[in-house]
C-alpha positions as CSV (number, residue, x, y, z in Angstrom):
1,M,-27.9,-71.8,62.2
2,K,-27.5,-69.9,64.9
3,I,-26.8,-66.0,63.8
4,I,-26.6,-63.0,65.8
5,H,-27.3,-59.6,64.2
6,I,-25.5,-56.6,66.0
7,L,-26.9,-52.8,65.0
8,P,-26.5,-49.5,67.1
9,E,-30.4,-49.3,67.6
10,L,-34.1,-49.9,66.3
11,E,-35.2,-46.6,66.2
12,I,-35.9,-45.5,62.4
13,G,-34.1,-46.3,59.5
14,G,-33.1,-48.5,56.5
15,V,-30.4,-50.2,58.4
16,E,-33.1,-51.3,61.2
17,R,-35.7,-52.2,58.5
18,H,-33.4,-54.3,57.1
19,V,-32.6,-56.0,59.7
20,I,-35.9,-56.5,61.2
21,D,-36.8,-58.4,58.0
22,L,-33.9,-60.4,57.8
23,A,-34.3,-62.0,61.4
24,N,-38.0,-62.4,60.7
25,E,-37.5,-64.2,57.4
26,L,-34.8,-66.5,59.0
27,V,-36.5,-67.3,62.1
28,K,-39.2,-68.6,59.5
29,R,-36.8,-70.8,58.2
30,G,-35.8,-72.4,61.3
31,H,-32.9,-70.7,61.8
32,E,-31.9,-69.3,65.3
33,V,-31.3,-65.5,65.5
34,M,-30.6,-63.1,68.1
35,V,-30.7,-59.3,67.6
36,I,-28.4,-57.2,69.9
37,S,-29.1,-53.4,69.7
38,A,-29.6,-50.4,72.2
39,G,-32.9,-50.7,71.9
40,G,-36.0,-48.5,70.1
41,R,-39.4,-48.2,68.9
42,M,-38.9,-50.5,65.5
43,E,-37.9,-53.9,68.4
44,R,-41.5,-54.4,68.8
45,Q,-41.7,-55.5,64.5
46,L,-39.2,-58.6,65.5
47,D,-40.7,-61.7,65.4
48,A,-41.5,-63.3,68.9
49,K,-38.8,-66.2,68.0
50,V,-36.1,-63.6,67.6
51,L,-34.1,-63.5,70.9
52,V,-33.6,-59.8,71.7
53,R,-30.8,-58.4,73.9
54,H,-29.6,-55.1,74.9
55,L,-26.2,-53.7,75.2
56,P,-24.7,-50.2,74.7
57,V,-23.6,-51.0,70.9
58,H,-24.5,-47.4,69.8
59,K,-21.9,-45.7,71.8
60,K,-18.8,-44.7,70.2
61,N,-16.4,-45.7,73.3
62,P,-13.8,-48.3,73.5
63,L,-14.3,-49.1,77.1
64,T,-17.9,-49.6,76.3
65,G,-17.2,-51.1,73.1
66,L,-14.8,-53.8,74.9
67,Y,-17.1,-54.4,77.4
68,S,-20.2,-55.4,74.7
69,A,-17.9,-57.8,72.7
70,V,-16.2,-59.6,76.1
71,K,-20.3,-59.9,76.9
72,I,-21.2,-61.4,73.1
73,A,-18.5,-63.7,73.1
74,R,-19.5,-65.4,76.3
75,W,-23.2,-65.9,74.8
76,V,-21.5,-67.0,71.9
77,R,-19.4,-69.7,73.9
78,R,-22.2,-70.5,76.0
79,E,-25.3,-70.8,73.6
80,G,-23.7,-72.0,70.7
81,W,-24.1,-68.7,68.5
82,Q,-22.1,-69.8,65.0
83,I,-21.9,-66.3,63.4
84,L,-21.8,-62.4,64.2
85,H,-23.0,-60.2,61.4
86,A,-22.6,-56.8,62.5
87,H,-24.6,-53.4,60.6
88,S,-22.8,-49.9,61.2
89,R,-19.5,-49.0,62.2
90,V,-19.2,-48.9,65.9
91,P,-20.8,-52.5,65.5
92,A,-18.0,-53.1,63.5
93,W,-15.4,-52.5,65.8
94,I,-17.4,-54.9,68.5
95,A,-17.7,-57.8,66.2
96,N,-13.9,-57.6,65.4
97,W,-13.2,-57.7,69.1
98,A,-15.7,-60.4,70.0
99,S,-14.8,-62.8,66.8
100,P,-11.6,-64.2,68.4
101,L,-12.9,-64.1,71.6
102,A,-15.4,-66.5,70.7
103,R,-13.8,-68.3,68.1
104,V,-16.8,-67.5,65.2
105,P,-16.5,-65.8,62.0
106,W,-17.9,-62.2,61.6
107,L,-19.5,-60.4,58.9
108,Y,-20.4,-57.1,58.3
109,T,-23.1,-55.6,55.6
110,A,-22.1,-51.7,54.6
111,H,-25.4,-49.9,54.3
112,A,-24.0,-46.6,53.1
113,V,-21.4,-44.6,52.0
114,Y,-19.3,-43.6,55.2
115,S,-16.4,-40.9,56.0
116,H,-13.1,-42.4,54.6
117,N,-11.2,-42.2,58.4
118,F,-10.1,-44.9,61.1
119,G,-13.5,-45.6,61.6
120,L,-13.5,-48.3,59.0
121,H,-10.3,-50.1,59.8
122,P,-12.2,-53.2,61.1
123,L,-14.0,-53.9,57.4
124,S,-10.6,-55.3,56.1
125,K,-11.1,-57.7,58.9
126,A,-14.3,-59.5,58.4
127,D,-14.5,-62.9,57.4
128,K,-17.0,-61.3,54.3
129,V,-18.5,-58.0,53.9
130,I,-21.6,-57.9,51.9
131,C,-22.3,-54.1,50.2
132,I,-26.0,-52.8,49.5
133,S,-24.9,-51.7,46.2
134,Q,-22.3,-51.6,44.0
135,A,-22.3,-47.9,44.4
136,V,-20.6,-48.8,47.9
137,R,-19.2,-51.4,47.1
138,D,-16.8,-48.5,44.8
139,D,-16.6,-46.0,47.3
140,L,-15.3,-48.6,50.1
141,K,-13.1,-50.7,48.1
142,D,-9.9,-49.8,50.1
143,Y,-11.0,-50.5,53.2
144,L,-12.9,-54.0,52.4
145,P,-11.6,-57.5,52.4
146,A,-11.0,-59.9,49.3
147,D,-14.2,-61.6,49.8
148,C,-16.9,-58.5,49.2
149,E,-20.4,-59.3,47.7
150,V,-22.9,-56.8,46.6
151,I,-26.5,-58.0,47.5
152,Y,-29.6,-55.4,47.6
153,N,-31.8,-55.4,50.3
154,G,-34.7,-57.3,49.5
155,L,-38.5,-55.6,49.2
156,P,-42.0,-57.4,49.4
157,E,-42.9,-60.1,46.8
158,D,-46.3,-58.1,46.1
159,V,-47.0,-54.4,46.1
160,P,-49.3,-52.7,44.2
161,Q,-48.9,-50.5,41.4
162,W,-49.2,-46.6,41.0
163,H,-51.9,-45.0,39.4
164,P,-52.2,-41.2,39.1
165,P,-54.1,-40.2,42.2
166,V,-57.6,-38.5,41.0
167,G,-58.6,-35.2,43.1
168,G,-57.1,-33.6,45.9
169,T,-54.2,-31.7,46.9
170,P,-51.1,-33.3,45.4
171,I,-49.1,-34.5,47.9
172,I,-45.1,-34.6,47.6
173,L,-43.5,-37.4,49.6
174,S,-40.5,-37.7,51.1
175,V,-39.6,-41.1,53.7
176,G,-36.2,-41.3,56.2
177,R,-34.4,-40.2,59.2
178,L,-34.3,-36.3,59.3
179,T,-30.7,-35.4,58.9
180,R,-28.6,-33.1,57.1
181,L,-27.2,-35.5,54.6
182,K,-31.0,-36.3,53.8
183,G,-31.5,-32.8,52.0
184,I,-34.9,-32.0,53.0
185,D,-34.3,-28.3,53.4
186,I,-33.5,-28.1,49.6
187,V,-37.0,-29.4,48.5
188,L,-38.3,-27.0,51.0
189,R,-36.4,-24.2,49.3
190,A,-37.6,-25.4,45.8
191,L,-41.2,-25.4,47.0
192,A,-40.7,-21.8,48.2
193,L,-39.5,-20.9,45.1
194,L,-43.3,-22.7,43.6
195,K,-45.2,-20.4,45.9
196,Q,-43.4,-17.4,45.1
197,E,-44.5,-18.1,41.2
198,G,-48.1,-18.7,42.3
199,I,-47.8,-22.4,42.6
200,S,-49.4,-23.3,45.8
201,N,-51.6,-26.4,44.8
202,W,-49.3,-29.0,46.7
203,R,-48.7,-30.4,49.9
204,F,-45.0,-31.6,51.4
205,V,-45.2,-34.7,53.3
206,I,-42.0,-35.6,55.3
207,V,-42.4,-39.2,57.1
208,G,-39.5,-39.7,59.5
209,D,-38.1,-38.3,62.7
210,G,-34.5,-37.6,63.7
211,P,-31.7,-34.5,64.8
212,Q,-32.9,-32.1,61.9
213,K,-36.6,-31.9,62.8
214,K,-36.9,-29.1,64.9
215,G,-34.3,-27.0,62.2
216,L,-36.3,-28.2,59.3
217,E,-39.8,-27.1,60.9
218,Q,-38.3,-23.6,61.8
219,C,-37.0,-23.7,57.8
220,A,-41.1,-24.2,56.7
221,V,-41.6,-21.3,58.8
222,S,-39.1,-18.9,57.6
223,L,-39.7,-19.6,53.9
224,G,-43.6,-19.2,54.7
225,I,-44.6,-22.6,53.8
226,A,-45.2,-24.1,56.9
227,S,-49.0,-24.4,56.5
228,Q,-48.7,-26.7,53.5
229,V,-45.9,-28.9,55.1
230,E,-46.4,-32.0,57.3
231,F,-44.0,-33.6,59.7
232,T,-45.7,-36.8,60.4
233,G,-43.4,-38.5,62.7
234,Y,-42.7,-42.8,62.1
235,R,-45.1,-43.8,60.5
236,E,-45.1,-48.0,58.9
237,D,-48.2,-46.9,56.5
238,I,-45.0,-46.9,54.0
239,V,-46.7,-48.4,50.8
240,D,-49.9,-46.5,51.3
241,R,-48.4,-43.2,51.3
242,L,-46.2,-44.2,48.3
243,L,-49.6,-45.1,46.4
244,K,-51.4,-41.4,47.2
245,C,-48.6,-39.5,46.2
246,R,-47.9,-37.3,43.4
247,C,-44.3,-37.9,43.6
248,Y,-41.8,-39.4,46.1
249,V,-38.6,-37.4,46.5
250,L,-35.2,-37.9,47.3
251,P,-32.8,-35.2,47.9
252,S,-30.0,-36.8,49.6
253,A,-26.2,-35.9,49.4
254,S,-25.3,-39.4,50.1
255,E,-27.1,-42.7,49.7
256,G,-26.0,-46.7,49.9
257,M,-29.6,-47.6,48.3
258,G,-32.4,-46.1,50.0
259,L,-35.1,-48.8,50.6
260,T,-38.2,-46.5,50.1
261,L,-36.5,-45.8,46.8
262,M,-36.1,-49.0,46.0
263,L,-40.2,-49.5,47.1
264,A,-40.9,-46.6,45.3
265,A,-39.4,-48.1,41.9
266,K,-41.1,-51.2,41.9
267,M,-44.3,-49.8,42.5
268,G,-43.9,-47.4,39.8
269,T,-44.4,-44.2,41.7
270,P,-43.0,-40.9,40.1
271,V,-39.5,-40.2,41.9
272,L,-37.5,-37.2,41.8
273,A,-33.7,-38.2,43.1
274,S,-30.4,-36.9,44.0
275,N,-27.6,-37.5,40.9
276,L,-25.9,-40.1,43.3
277,P,-23.9,-43.4,42.2
278,A,-26.4,-45.7,44.2
279,V,-29.4,-43.8,42.1
280,C,-27.5,-43.9,39.3
281,E,-27.1,-47.5,39.6
282,L,-30.9,-48.1,39.5
283,A,-32.0,-45.1,37.2
284,L,-32.8,-45.7,33.3
285,D,-32.9,-42.2,32.3
286,K,-29.9,-40.8,34.0
287,E,-30.2,-37.4,32.9
288,K,-33.1,-36.9,34.8
289,L,-31.5,-37.1,38.3
290,L,-31.0,-33.7,39.9
291,P,-27.9,-32.1,42.0
292,P,-28.4,-32.7,45.6
293,S,-28.1,-29.3,46.5
294,D,-29.5,-27.0,44.2
295,S,-32.8,-25.8,44.9
296,A,-33.4,-24.2,41.5
297,A,-33.3,-27.6,39.8
298,W,-35.7,-29.2,42.3
299,A,-37.7,-26.7,41.6
300,R,-37.8,-26.9,37.7
301,S,-38.7,-30.6,38.0
302,L,-41.6,-29.9,40.6
303,R,-43.5,-27.1,38.7
304,R,-43.3,-29.9,35.8
305,L,-44.5,-32.7,37.9
306,L,-47.3,-30.5,39.3
307,A,-48.3,-29.3,35.8
308,G,-49.0,-32.9,34.9
309,H,-45.8,-33.7,32.9
310,M,-44.8,-36.7,34.3
311,D,-42.0,-37.4,32.4
312,A,-40.2,-35.1,34.5
313,A,-39.8,-38.0,36.8
314,S,-36.9,-40.6,36.4
315,R,-37.1,-44.2,35.7
316,F,-35.8,-47.2,37.3
317,N,-34.8,-50.5,36.7
318,A,-37.1,-52.5,39.1
319,A,-36.1,-56.0,37.4
320,A,-32.8,-55.5,39.2
321,L,-34.6,-55.5,42.6
322,L,-34.7,-58.7,44.6
323,T,-37.5,-59.7,47.2
324,E,-37.3,-60.6,50.5
325,A,-37.1,-63.7,49.8
326,Q,-34.8,-63.8,47.3
327,M,-32.1,-61.9,49.2
328,V,-32.4,-63.8,52.7
329,R,-31.6,-67.0,50.0
330,K,-28.4,-65.1,49.0
331,L,-27.6,-64.4,52.7
332,I,-28.1,-68.2,54.0
333,A,-25.9,-69.1,51.0
334,V,-23.3,-66.5,52.6
335,Y,-23.9,-67.9,56.2
336,Q,-23.3,-71.5,55.2
337,K,-19.7,-70.8,53.5
338,F,-18.9,-70.2,57.5
339,V,-20.6,-73.1,59.4
């Protein structure tokens, strides 16, 4: 099969990670894959067999979107591509416009819980929508076509299992794009409360980049904890960091189904997470999930974890998770219905 994936950029995030893993697995199985984006630092992780092309598919401009749609349609007709698979809302508009021009079906993967507005209009016109969690499907139900399916993002087949780190300063780990909805400031405020109580044997490591980085750095300074907070920027050694941390934190105000959360669940790394529908979907003890914006509640759970009470962390149903191979098999079965 010949499949085109369209996503805004290949910078940092779960959508990018998913598309890269999927594209690489598809070409290993003999399929032809093109990835269209505005580019980014994660592009180098694509297999050499994946065809990469750049278009301004990240811009929320109808004229730019129409230009990209026409360009894609021409490539499809000239080179025989069979399926358009869009990720994120702007690519959904572009695929919706390109599909009738190219006379090929288009699919959409919903990776997050979005604001309910006109930006979701094209979703109902997709030939099929894939949601990365039941929570996403439930949230977007009024915008989805009849043909909709939940397929979790896939994880590596073999990952090491977490064991309590011996010695050293306990590390609290966060991984993800630094945006307002990720709630990193809540953990900073919770840790500042602990420091005021004299609990200072910890280090908060924030892996990722994004528009809120400078503001979060300033927040750490104003709270008096900057010397114990490390901003690493983008990193690829996430498994190693999950092995070495005392706990992984997910204080988001909104999540579709975080890849790092699923990876931590598979590895058995202790997790403190927000009480969100997507997180509840996997949690075995939902009562331990935390209000997203309550820094005092986060401080209480962090205090217990740092004191060695690992039962403060939530447990997750790792058996429900898919490997990358299982995910790819499910998606290939979807594609085969349209070619």
